[in-house]
Structures are given as structure tokens and as C-alpha cells.
N, C-alpha and C positions, 0 to 999 in steps of 0.2 A: 913502725907505729905513729899514726896519724893524729896530730893534734889538732883540734878544732878551736880552741881558745887555750887562754894560760890556765884556766881552772877546769876545763873539760879536757877529756883524754877519748880518743876514738877508739875502735874495736882492738882489744887486746889478747893474743893468742899464748903468748908465754910471760910468764910473770912469777916472781919469786914469793909472792903472797897467793894471789888468786886470778884468773884469767876470766875475760868475757864467757867463755865457753862454761867454766866453772859455775858461774852465775846463772845462766841459763839452764843447763843441764840440772843443778840442784832444785832450781824453781819447777821444772816443767816434771820432774819425777815425781817431786812432792805434790803438785796439783793433780797429776794423774792419780796418784795413790787416794787422794781425796774426793776423786771425782768418780774415777772407773771402778775402784775396788770397793768402794764403800757401798755399791748397790746392793740392795736386796731385794731380787725380784721373786715373785711368787712362784710357785710350781706350775709349769706349764701344763694345759689338760693335752690328752691324747689327739684330739683332732686339731691341736696349733700347730702350723706349718712352722719351719725353721726359718724361715724368712719374716715371718712375723715376730718371733722371739727376738731375731736379730735385731729388727726394726725397734721393738719396745727398748732393747736394750741401749740402743744409740740416742733414742729419744730421750731417756732418762739420763743419759749421759750428758748430752746436750743441756738439759735442764739443769744437771748438777754444775755444769761449767760457768752458765752464764747467770743462773739464778739459785744458787745452792741453797740460799733460805728456804726455798720451795722444796727442797729435797729434807731439810729440818722440819718443816710444817707436814709433811708425809709422814716422817719418821716418829714425830710426836705423836701424831692424831693415831698412827699403828700402835704404839705403845700404850696410850692410854685404853684402846679397846681391848689389846690383849691382857692388859693388867686388870681390867675390869671382867675380863672373860674367866680368868684364873679364879678370882672370888667366886663367881657364879658357878664354874664349873664343880669347886671344892664343896661348896653348898648343896649342888644337885646330887653328889656323889655320897654326902652325908646322909641326904634325904633318901635316895635310893637304897642304901644299906639298912636304914632305919625300917623304911616300908617292907621291903621284900626280904631282908635278910641276906647277907653276903654270900652264904653258900646255896641259898635257894635261888639266886637270883638267873635269869633268862642266859647272862652271859657265862656263868660257872658252869652250868647244864651243857653249853656250848664245847666247853674245855673239860667236860667230866672226865676223859681218860687220863688227864694229867692229875686227878686226885690222889692222895697218898694210897700207896697199895695197890692201885690199879693198873699200874704198868709195871711189869717185872724188871729188876735192875734198878729201880729208882726206890732209895729209902727215904724216911722222912726227913733224913738228916740234910738229904739234897735240895728240900723244897724249902722254900722262904715265905714268909706273908707277903701276901699279895700288896703292892702299893695301893694306897687308897687317897693320895694327894698328888693333885696335878700340879706340876711344874711350869714355870714360865716358859721353857723351851717347846713343852708339849702344846701349849695353848698358841705359842708363835706358829707351830706346824700347822695347827688347824685354821689359822689366821690366812695362811698363804697357799690354801687348797691344798695341803699337804698329807690330808688324811681321806681315805676313801674306803667304801664299803664295797665288797664285791660278792655277787649272789652266785649260785652254784652254777647258774647257766651263763656266766661271763658278763652279766651288766654289772658296771661300775658306777658307783654313786659318791660323787663329791659333797663331802659333809661341810656346811657353812656354820660359820659363828653363830649365827642366830638360830641354829637347831642343835647346837652341842647339849644344852642343858636339857632338852627333850629326849635326846639319845641316852643321855647318861643316866635319867632318871627312869627310862624304860630299861635300863640294863643291857642295852645294845652295845654300849662302848664304856669301857674303864680306862683309867690312866695305865693300867698294867699292860693293855693290849700293844703299846709301843714304848720303849725305854729311850732315854736321851743318847743311849749309845746308837741305836738304829737310827735315830735321827742325824747324829754325827756321820754315820756310814754313807747317807745320802747327799751331805753336804761336800761341797769341793773345799771350803775354807773352813779353817780351825782357828780356836783362840790364838794360836802362836802368830798365824798370819796376821791377825788383827793387831796382836800386839806389835809387830814389826811396822806395821803402816804407823800405828801411833807413835813409837820411838822415833820413825823417821821424821814425823811431823814434829815431835818435841824438839828434836836436835836441830832442826831448821829454826824452829821457833826462838830455842836459846841462842843460836847465833844473832838473829835479827835483834833481840833484846840486849844481847852484849855489844853489838855494834852502835845501838842506841846510848849505851851506858858509857862507850868509850867516844862518843862523838863523832863516830864515822857515818858516812853517807850511808844512806838505805835505798837501793833503787827502787823504782815503781814495780818493777817485776817480784820483789820481794815483798813489798807491800799486798801486792795481789796473792802471792802464795800465803802470806799471814793470813789473810780474810779467808781464803780456802780452807786453810786448816782450823780455823776457828768454826767454821760451820762444818768441816768434816767430822771434828771431834764431837760435837753435839749431835750429830747423825748418827754416829758411832756408839754414843752413850745409850741412845734410844734402841738402836738395834743390835746391841752387844749379844743378847741371847738368841737371836732371830737367824736361824739357819741360811748360810749363804749357796748360792748357785745349786740348789736342790733341785735337780731334773725327774726324779720320779717320786711319786706320792707313796705313803705308807697305806697298804692294803690291809683291810680288817676282813677275813672271809667269813660269809653268813652261810648257815647250812642249808636255805631255803632257796629256791628259783625266785624270780622278781614276781610271778605270778603267784606262787605259793607263801609269799610273806604275811607275817599276821597283820590283821586287818588294821590295827593301830599303828603300826610300823609301816605299812603300806600307804597309809593316809598321810602320814609325816611325810615321806618321801616324795609323792606325787604331789606333794604343794609346791615342789620346785621341779618340774619335768624337766628343766634345761640342765639338772644337774645329773641327770643319767646318761651314759655313754656305754657303748658296748666294747668289750677288749678287742674286738676284731676290726675297730674302726681305723683308717688309715689318714694319717693327716694329708692335706692337699700339697702338692708342688707349688708354692707360690714365691715369686721373687720378693728381693729385700723391698723394691720399689712398691710393689703391691702391699706388703706389710706396711709400709709407711703410709700409704693411701687409707689402711683400713684404721690404723691407731688414730691417724688425722681426722678421720670422721668420727672416731669415737670421742676424742678430746672436744671436737666442735660442737657433738650433741651434750656432752657434759657440762660444757662452758657455757652455751648459748642457747641452743635450740631446747634442751629439757627446762632449763630455769625459766626460759621464756612462754614455752607453752604450759607451764605450772605443772608438769610431770613431777619435778624436782622442788619440794618445797623449801623454806629457810631454814628449817630444824631437821634436814635429812641425814645428818651425822648422827643423831641420836644421842647426843651428849647433853649434860645438863649445862645450865647457864653458867656456873662457875667453872666447869671443865673447858666450856668453850673458850671462855675468855682468858683462861689462862694458857690454853693452847695457842691461841691467836697471839698472845702476849711473848710467848716464847719465842715463836716463829719470827715475830717484829724485833726482838732482841736479837736474833741471827741475823735479821736484814739489817739492823742498825749497825751491828758490829760489821759486818762484811762491807757495807757502804762507807759507813764511819773510817774504818782503816784506809780506803782509799782518799778520803777527805783528808787524812793525816799527811799525806803527802803533799800538802798544799804549798810548802816552801821547797820543794824540789827544784833544782836547777836543771829544768829542761833545755835541750839545745837553743830553742827561739822562744822568745815571748809569747808568740801565738799558740806554742803547744802547751804553755803553762796556763794560760787561759782557757783552752779547750780542757786541759785536766780538771781543772777547778770548777768549770761548768758541767761537764759530764759528772763528777763526783757528786756535786750537789744535786742536780736532776735525778741521778738515781736514788739517792737519799730521800729526795722529796717525794717520788714516785712509791717509794716504800712506805713513807708515812701515809700517804693519802691512803692506799689500799689497806693499810691497818685501820685508819679511822672509820672508813667505809665498811669494814669489817666488823667492828666493834660497835657502830652506832645502833644496829638493831639489837644488840645485847644491852646496850644500854637503856634503850626503849623497853624492853622487857622487864629489865631490873625497875624502873622508874613505875611501871605499870602495876608490877607485883608489890611495891611498896605505897600504891595508891596516890602517886603522884600525878597530878592533871598533865595531859598530853594533847598538843595541838593535833589537829584533824588529820594533818599530813602525816602523822608518826603513828597512826592508828595500825596501819598495816605493818610498818617496822615492828611493832610489839607483840605481833602474832607470828610465833614460830612455824604455824601451818600455813602462813601466807605466801602467797607468790611473791618471785623477786620483781622489784621495779626494775624501770630501763635504767635508772640511775646506778644500781647495784649490779647490773649485768654489763653494760657497755662502758661505763666509766673506769672500771678496774681493766678491761680489754685495753683499754686507750692507754692506761699508766703502764701497763705491761708492755705496750709496743714502745712506748717512750723509753721505758726502762732498758729494753732490749738495745734500743739505738744507741743509749748513753754507754751501755756494757760494750758494745762493739767498739765505740769510740775509745773507751779506756783500754780495752785490748790492743787496739791499733797503737795509741801513745805508748804502752808498755814496751811494745817491741821496737817504736821508732826511737824510743830514748836510749836504747843499748848502742846507737851509733855514737853516741858522745856522752859518757858518764862523768860525774866528777872524780878527780885523781884518787880522792880518798877511798872512792868505791871499790878499788883494786887491791885495798889493805885488808888482810884478814885479821881475825883477832887473835890477839896474844893471851891465850889460855893459860899458859904456863907462868907469863907475869901475873894473871889475875891471882894466884895461890899465895897467900900471904907465905912470906920467908921467916924463919925461925931465928 
């Protein structure tokens, strides 16, 4: 056992309380649970190669590892859209039943052989009323490209969120077409697996809080783990009902061929020609490196090229002013919690004064970058709110107050610079986290006396 100073102790393998390996293993497994297992990817389409799927997963994992607040922003944005979709689907279902009548709808005619008495061996007691309420899990399935329509000649159409109400009103899709059980059958992770991850995270958090209560040192690795736990729980809360690792969509068969579809249905589907795909399509054999290149090009287009060219306008998310404001604030709270927890290790005794100064600098820089990005994101919303309330605005804010306006160079490049600086600061914090393990305070190897915490009678 090497001792670097009277108060710091080197790497410890065997100890009566806990060793260095105990700290590392506990923190690594918890961070992995909050970054890798928290991912809820969309259902890949039939023409998506395995290399592209793997590249997307690793990119999302890297983002969750270095910027988990971005994962929280993505999760909260998706939850808001799905929650709104559920309300619209239920309203469309009620309107469809009111106009066409449930038993005369196109869908019931498609399933006519299942009507009572039409099939021998099935009594009316075996049939139950058809559900007429859309659940959150079903709407999540739609959001993640998990629902398709297949024609009699093998053409598959991926149903989009923006088309669901039209399909429901036309009687093409009903919530009884697929159940929660069918969704769970295609998902790889269930509620128990999610609960296990949350329980593990809660146990680590309880240990860290208890160490603070007993006045025991908390290592930078544990502070980093606590930051990931906070963001992971927020993301899990938003994605709780979303199916995880669903590889194959739910297919609803149609009795018509693609060319023989009713004219109103064909017009609705042909509005999105890229959603069509044939069952016989074969995914290309692409390497993971090719997948990384494809995803990188898509991110560049979404982050720089499309906003700069005006293809993507400021209000592309389709949210109300209040919803946009609260979702950005929710993500800012996650970013503030993540970076603020690192700042909380301000007084930790690092092996050298240089490392102490570097930790403080990197943590403050990361927190500052998150605040700047939040302010830049809220500035157009504030301008819109002021304009709606009749407040006079300077000329340079006229474009900011227009939801359909083009992004300015400040809105495009300043966040990118902040993200780059943030990434450098995060890498510095990661390096300092591991370097601090070579010399920890002696109290860091003392475990919490849980039995002593129980009041004696």
C-alpha cells in the first residue's frame, strides 16, 4: 500500500471496508446502466444495415456518456409529442366512431370473419368489446416507426405520427389492431429490467448521500456517477412506457394491393413516398465505419446545413411557445444538475494543486457553456412572447420573434462552439476523475456503517 501523503492513500486492493476496485466497479456499472441501458432507439426500417444500427447506438451512447442532458432533452421532447399524440388519437377515434359507426367502419368490414357467430367454435362469450382508447404505449410504438401497413402485394408503409389521426378517422387503423402485449413481445427490455437499473442507481445514490451525512470523503468518480444517475432517472421517467430494443414493427394487413387502394387512402400514403418499402428489400452490407459516416452526415445536415440554408425553420418542432419553454427549461435543469454536481467537488483534495485548479476550471466552464446554450435557445421564445404581448422590440429581434424565420449565424455557430468547448471540459473532467484514483483521502476507503445508522431500542 503506497502512501502519497499523510492524508492521501494510493491504490488499495484489499481493505476491510472497501477497496479502490470496489469504488471503480460500482461507479462504472452504474454509469453504464444510466447511459447504455437507458437508450430507447426507434425501430430500424427494413433497408437499414446492421452497421448503421450499431453506429447509431454507439453515437447515442457517447452522447449520453459525455452530455446526458442532451438525452434528457431528447426524451422529454419525445414524451411531449407522444402525450399530445395520444390525446389527438383518442379524439380522432371518437370522431371516426361518431361519423361512420363502429360496426360499419372500413376496419370492421376488413375483420368481418371475426364477428359473433361468423366463425364456428367461437361463442359470443369469447368475444370482448373492442378497445376504443389509445394508450401511451401504443402511441410510443407509432412514434418510433413501430407500426406499418402492408398491402396484399407485399408493399409496407411506415405510419408517421403526423398521419395517425387521418388513418384513424378513415377507419384504417384502430387501437384494437395491436395490444400492449404485442408491443412487449417485440421489446427486449421489460419493466423489471428498468426497475433493476433504477434500484441500482438509487442504492448508489443512497450510499453517496450517507457518506455526506457521516462526513466521509466522496470521490470525483462518485460525484460523476451521481450526475449520471440524476440525468438517467429523468430520461427513464420520460421513456418509461416507450418500448426498448424493438427490432421488428407491428404490421397491420390490408386487403388491397398498393395500386388497388381506395383513392383517399392512396392519396394519404403517396404524400410520403419515402415511407413505402417492399417486403423483399434486402439491407445493404455496410460496415460500422460507413454507418458512422452516414450518421455524421445526417447530424451535420440537421445541425448546420439545413438551418443555414433555411430548410429547417425556428419552429420546426411544432410545439407551442409554452411547451417549447418548459422543455428547454427541463433540459436546462438536467444540465445544471449534471454540471452542478461536478462543481460540488470543489473542495475535494486532489493529489496536486494543479489538478484541483483544473477540476474547478473544467466544471465551471461546462456549467457556463450549458447556461449559454440555454439562453440562446430561450431568446427566440422570449422575443415571441414579448411580441405576442405587444411589447416593442428592437429591429435585430424581429427575426427572432418569427417562428418561421431562418436561423441566424449566432444561433447556429455559437451553440456549436459552446458544445465543442463543453466536450473539451468534459474530457478534462473524465481524465481528472481517473487520475484522482491514484491518491484518495484515507476516509474514502471507509464504508458506511448502515447498522450503526439504525436507532437502538
